[in-house]
N, C-alpha and C positions, 0 to 999 in steps of 0.2 A: 559420409553422405552429406551432400550440400542441399540446404533448403533455403527458401526465401521466407522471411518472417512476415506474417500478416498482422501481428499484434506486438505490442511492447512486452517483452519478457525480461524480468529483472536480471537474471544471471546470464542471459543469452545475447540480447541485442534489442534493437528498435525496429519499428515497422520498415520494411523494405530492405533490410540488411540480408546479405547472403552469408550464412554461417555454416560451418561444418559441425555436424553432430553425429552421434552414434546411430547406426541404421535402425536399431530397435527403438530408440527414443523417438526418432522421426516417424517411423511406421506405426508405432503403438500409441503415441501420445500427441505429438505436434500436428501431424496431418489429420487424424480423425477428429481432433478438437477444433480444427480450423485455424490453428495458430501459425501454420506454415504450409508452403507448397513445395513440391519437389523442384529443385533448381535445374530442370532440363532446358533445352534450347527454346522450346515453345513457351514455357512459363517465364523464362528470362525475358523474352521479347514482350510478352504480355505485361510483365512487371514494369518494364521500361515505359510502356504505354500508360500504365496505371500509376506511374510514379507521382504525377501531379495530384491525383486523387488521394493517394496515400499521404503525401505531404500535407494536404489540406486536413485529412483526418488526424494526422500527428499533431498539427497545430491546434486543432479543435480539442483534442484530448488534453494537451498541455494547458490550454486556456481554461478548460473545465477544472483541471487539477489546481491551477492557481486560484480559481474562484473558491474551491473547497478549502484550500489552504488559508485563504483570507478569513473564511468563516471559522475555521478551527483556531486560528491565532486569536480571535476575539473571545474565545470560550474560557470560562473558569468553572471547573467542576468542584462543587463542595460535597465532600463525602463525609458521612458520619459513621464512625466505627467505634466499637467498644475497645477501650485501651486500659492498660495498667497505670499505676501511679507515675511511672517514669516515662510515659508516652509510648510504650511499646504496644502495638496492636495485638488483639486476640485474633489471629489470622493474618491476612495480608490483602493488599489491593493489587489485583493482577490486571494484565492487559485485557482479559475477558470482561472483567467488571467495567473497566474504562470504556470498552467498545459498546457495552450495553448502555452506559450513561450517555455516550455520544449519540447513539441511535435514538435515545429518549429526547435528545436535544435537536433531532432532525438531521443528523449527519450520519450517513451510512458508510462506515469504515470497517474493513476486515481487521479482526483483532491481530492478525499476523503482521500488519503494517504499523502497529503501535510499537515503537522501539523502547521497551522498558527493559533495561539491563537485568534487573532483578526485581521481584515484587516489592512494593512499598510496605514496610513493616513498622514505621514510626509515624507519629503525628507530625504535622507540619505542612509546608508548602513545597511543591515539586513542579518542575517543568518537564513535560513529557513530549517527546518528538514523535511525529507521525510521518511516515514516508508515503505521501500521497501518490507520487509519480517518481520515476527514476531521477528526474531533474528537479522535483519540487518536494520540499519537506516543510512541515509546519510544526509549531509547538503550541501546546495549551497548558494552562496552569491547573494543578490539582491541589486542593486544600483539604487535608484530612484532619478532622477534629473529633472530639469526644461528644457524645450526646449530653445534653444538659439536664 
């Protein structure tokens, strides 16, 4: 089934793309959520007409993503965790905790967009990548230390 995307979807495509998806995926998820329209003749013509508006929206979303990325690049999170003598943490620092700390800093990021290969389990400095937009990634610094 062919659909026209109304939103940027990470594993599918960008706004305005015509993509082929499973009928159930389109019928049960994409179309009801407003992420896509059925790619019939009427909608295709309407999409061509609305292409300029979508291009504007796409650029606006990209611009917002770049602004958020600039804020994220400037952030250094200082986390205090209990640790053993060799610097091994009791527990770990996960992307969920990092997302909460970013929200406390005033940046609303979904924890799933924080690319942490595995939880942080040692004291030290780390660089963590956030995928803000399919075309924009940002990195912030995390410093994990012991309480004094």
